[in-house]
N, C-alpha and C positions, 0 to 999 in steps of 0.2 A: 674150374670156373674162374679162379683168380687170374690165370693167364689170359683167358678169353676176354674177361672184363678189362684187363689192362690194355690189351691190344685194341679193343674198341675205343677206350678212352684216349689212347695215344693218337689214334687215327681220326677221332671224331671231329667233324667240322659242323658248325651249326649254321644258323641263318646268315645270309650275306650281310655286308655292311649296309645299314639303313642310313638315310639322309641325316646329316649332322643336326638338322633342325629338330628340336625336341618339343614335346607337348608340355603344357602347363599342369601343375598340380595345385589344386585349390584346397586349402585347409578350411574345415568347417569354422564358422564364427565362434563355436563353442571353445575352440582352442585359444588359450591365452598364454602370455609370457613369452619366453625366448624361443619356444618351440613353434611359434606361430608367425605368419607373415604380418606385415604392418597393417594390412586391411583385409577384410574378408574377400575372398575371390582373387587375391593377388597371386602372382606366380611365386611360389615358395622355393621351388627347386628346379634347376635346369643344369644341363651339361654344356660347357663351352669347350668344343672339341678343338684340340691343338694338332696341327699337321706335323707328323713325324717323318714323312718322306719315305715310308716303307710300308709293305703289306704283311710283315711278319705278325704273328699272333703273340701278344704280350700278356701271359698269365702272371708273370712275376712283376710286382709293383712295389716300390719303396720310396714314397715321397718323404722328404726331410722337412720341407717348409713350403711356403707359398712360391718360392723361387726354385728350389732344388728338388729334383725327383729323378729316380732311376726306374727303368723298365727292362725286363728280360723276357726272352721268348724263344721262338723256333729258330732253327739253324744257327744256334750258338750266338744269338744276337743280344747285345746289351746297348741301350741308349741312355744318355744323361742330358738333362737340361739344367741350366743355372739361371734362366731368365723367365721362369714361370710357364714354360712350354712354348714360348715364341720360337725358339730354335732348339734343335736336338742334335747332339753329337754322338756319332757311332763310336762306342768305346768297347766293342766286342773283343774278347780275348783272341790273340793272334799267335799262331805257331804252337798251340797246345793240343791240337787234335780235337777241338770242340766244335768244329764247323757244322756238324750234323746233329749235335745234341740239342735237347730241349731244356732251356733254363726256366723251370717252372716257378722258382722262388728266388727273390733277392731281398736282402736286408741291407739298409744303408744308414749311416749315422751322421754324415755330412757330405760335402761335395767331393771328398777324396776317398773315404773308406767305405767299401761295400763288400758284401759276401754274397755269392751267387751259387745256387744249387741246380745241378742238372739231374733229371730223373731218368729211370729206366732200370731194366734188369741188370744185375751184376755190376760190371765196371762202368756202365753208363751213368750210374749214380756217383756224382763227383761234387766237390765243393772247391771253389776258387775264391781268392781274396785279392783286392786291390787296395793300395794305400796312396795312390797318386792319381785318383780320378779316372781310372780305367786306362791310363797310358800303358800300364803293364799289369799282368795278373800272375798269381802263383797258385798252382794246384796244391791244396792242403789236405784233401781227403779223397780217396778213391775206394769205393766199396769192393771188397774181395769175397764177400759172402754171396754165392750164387742165388740163394733164396731171398736175399734182401732187395727191396725196392724203396728208395727214399722218396718221400712225398713233399715234405715241408720243413721249414726252419722257423724258430722263434727266438728272439733275443730279448732278455730282460734289461740289458744294459749294453753299451758298446763293446764290452768284453765278454759278457756271459751269455751263452746261447745253447740251444739244443737243435738237433736235426732228427727227424722221425722216419723210420722205415716201417713198411708193412710187417706183420708178425714173422718172426724167425723162431723156430722151436717153440711155437705156441704163444709167443708174447710180442707185442709191438717192441721193436728195437729202437733205442735212442743212443746217439752219440752226443757228447758235450764238449764245449770249449770254454775256457776262462781267459783267453787271450785274443778275443776279437776274431776268432775263426782261423787263426794261424796254426793251431794244432787241435786234434780231436781225440777223445777216448770214449770207450763204450760205457754207458751207464749200467750199473749192476742190475741184471735182468730180474731177480726176485722181487724187486720193488714194484714191478708192473703186474697187474692182475692178468690172468690168462685170457687170451683172445678166444672168441667162439670160432668154430669151424667156418671158414669162408669170410671172416671179418677182415677188413682192410681199410686203409685211408684213401682219400681222393686227392690226387695231385692236380688240382684245378685252379687254385688261386693263391697258394702259399699260406692259407689260413685254416688248414685242418689241424694245425698246431698253433697255439696262440699264447703269448706271455701276458700275464696280468700283474696286479700289484702285489707287493709283499711276498715275492717268491712263488706266486701262483702261476700254474701253467695248465692249459686245457688242450686235450686231444680228442678229436671226434672221428667216428667211424661210420662205415656203411658195409654193405654186403650181407648183413643180417637184419632181421626184423624183430624188435625195433632197433634202430640205430642207437649207438651209445655215446656217452660223454665221459671221458676220463679226466680226473682232476688231481693235480698235485699242489701241495702248499709248501714244498721244500725244494723248489727249482728242479723238479723232475726225478728226485731220488725215490720217492714212494708215491703211490697213486691209489685213488678210489675210483669206482666206476658206477654210473647210473644209467638206467634205461631212459630213453626219451620218447616223446610222442611222434617223432619224425619216422616215417615209414622207410624201411630199408629193403634192399634186394640186390640182385646181381649187378645192377647199374644204378642203385639208389641208396640214399642215406643222407648223412649230414656232410656237407661240403665245407662249411665255414662256421667258426665260433668266434664270438667277440664279446668282451666284457667291458663295461663302463667303469666299474669299481669292483670291490671284493664281493659284492652281492648280486649286482644286476648284470645279466648277460643275455645274449640271444644266440640261437643256432638257426641256420638256414640250409636248405638242400633241395632234395627232390630226386628225380630220375633223369639223368642226362640223356637217356634214350627216348624220353618223352618230354621235351623241353617246355611244352606249354602246360604240362600237368601242374595243378595247383591244389593238391590235396595233401594234407599232413606234411607240409614242407617247411614249417617254421615253428619255433617255440621260444619261450622266455623263462627265465628264472629270477627269483628275488632272494634266493638263499645260498648264493655262491655255487650253484650247480648241483646241490643235493637232490632237488626235485625240479622237474620241468613241466610247464603247462603249454599246451598247443595254442597257437594264435587263433583268435576268433575269425579274423579275416586274413587269408594267406597272401603272400606274394603271388603274382599272377603267372608264375611258371617256375621251372627249375632255377635255383639261384646258387651261384658258386662262391660269392664273396659277400662280406658284411663288414660294416664299420659304424661306430658311434660318432656322431657329429660333435666336434668340440664346442664348448661354451653353450651347450644345450643340456637340459636335464634328461630328456627322454627320446631324443631323435636318433634314429638308426637308419642306415642305408643298406639295401641289398641289391646286388646286380647279378645278371646272368645273360645268356645269349638272346633272350627274348625281351629284355627290358630291365628297367631299374624301378625299385619300389622304395618308399619311405614309410617309416613308422614314427609317429610323434607321441606314442604312449609306451615306449620301452619294449616294443615287439609284440604287443597284444593284438594290434591290427595294422594292416599294411595297405597302402594305396600306390598305384603305378603312376610314375611321372615321366617316363621315357620309354620308348620302344626300340631303341638302338641296342646293339650287342656290346656288352662288357663282360669280362671274366672276373676282374679283381677291383676292389675299392679299398682305399686306405685314407685316413685323415691324419693331420699333423697337429702338433701342439699349438701352433700359431693360427689354427682355425681353418686351414685349407683341406679340402677333400679332393682326391684324385681317383680316376678310374682308368682301366686299361683293358684291351681285349683284342679281338681279331681284326685283320686288315689294317694293322698299325694304329688302331683307334685309341686315343688317349684323351680324356676329358678332365676339366676342372669344374667343380661344382660352383654354381652361382645361386645365391639365395638372398 
């Protein structure tokens, strides 16, 4: 079932690109403070779509600031902008045999240093690093374990990071770096709880593995019901695991995890084979992930990416192929504000939020 599910996910294409014009999201007058618009009924959230000049699908997204962002995707493609998305430069690796690979995750720390992950069975799972803005790339990791399939990366600092594979020998496999992705070593497997039969991660947005504050790292799964959340407080050396209210299955589970601080987090997902399904596809925690409560109003379809909006107390975004949703109460309830297709969403310390997806679509949040 794992191989079938992976083949479906790799080949899956969802709804075609919708017009860049987006609908408005009106916050109730009861909302106050920095999570609300200036006046009742005002447009609170919108996407300003930036032209990338390509139709590749960008599931990998790494914004650094309002000006600098990187995206990665199909056919070994990597783009970079340094002017807020007005122009994009193709900085894809050349001469390394990556032209047919899918770069599902990218992590960037400035306009020059980025780490990109390609996904797939066996040696298709690779990691490359650039220190010169994509002018040149170096392959620093190539998977040699036939059973492994790497899904996501997460960095807690420009030097320290983890990459996650589906279970090997009954446990999710992790490799770690302490030099910015230039070298990798396997994390000691006994620190990871055993996976359930059929359990795996989803390589949909680069956020099935997420770094939090104080050495915390979060890993989310699907393939089993209920979907589960793994938590580490020591940079991935040891883990605990909790059931979630998100429904799992052969093509369903948690696709994205995002924490605002050590206590407050959200998970989103659903069933990628039923992209408009909106049942048991989101949950929130206020105790660091020990327990999870399902949202009272769900996102309006399968959602593959999530991110907390900076400089707000409780605002979270979720995106997927059928639209974008916002929660202004920390994930307890959600409202749709856009019906265009995105796969990934990330926000930056200076307050910018970016999204990326199919048909070369990249957007910047306006609010």
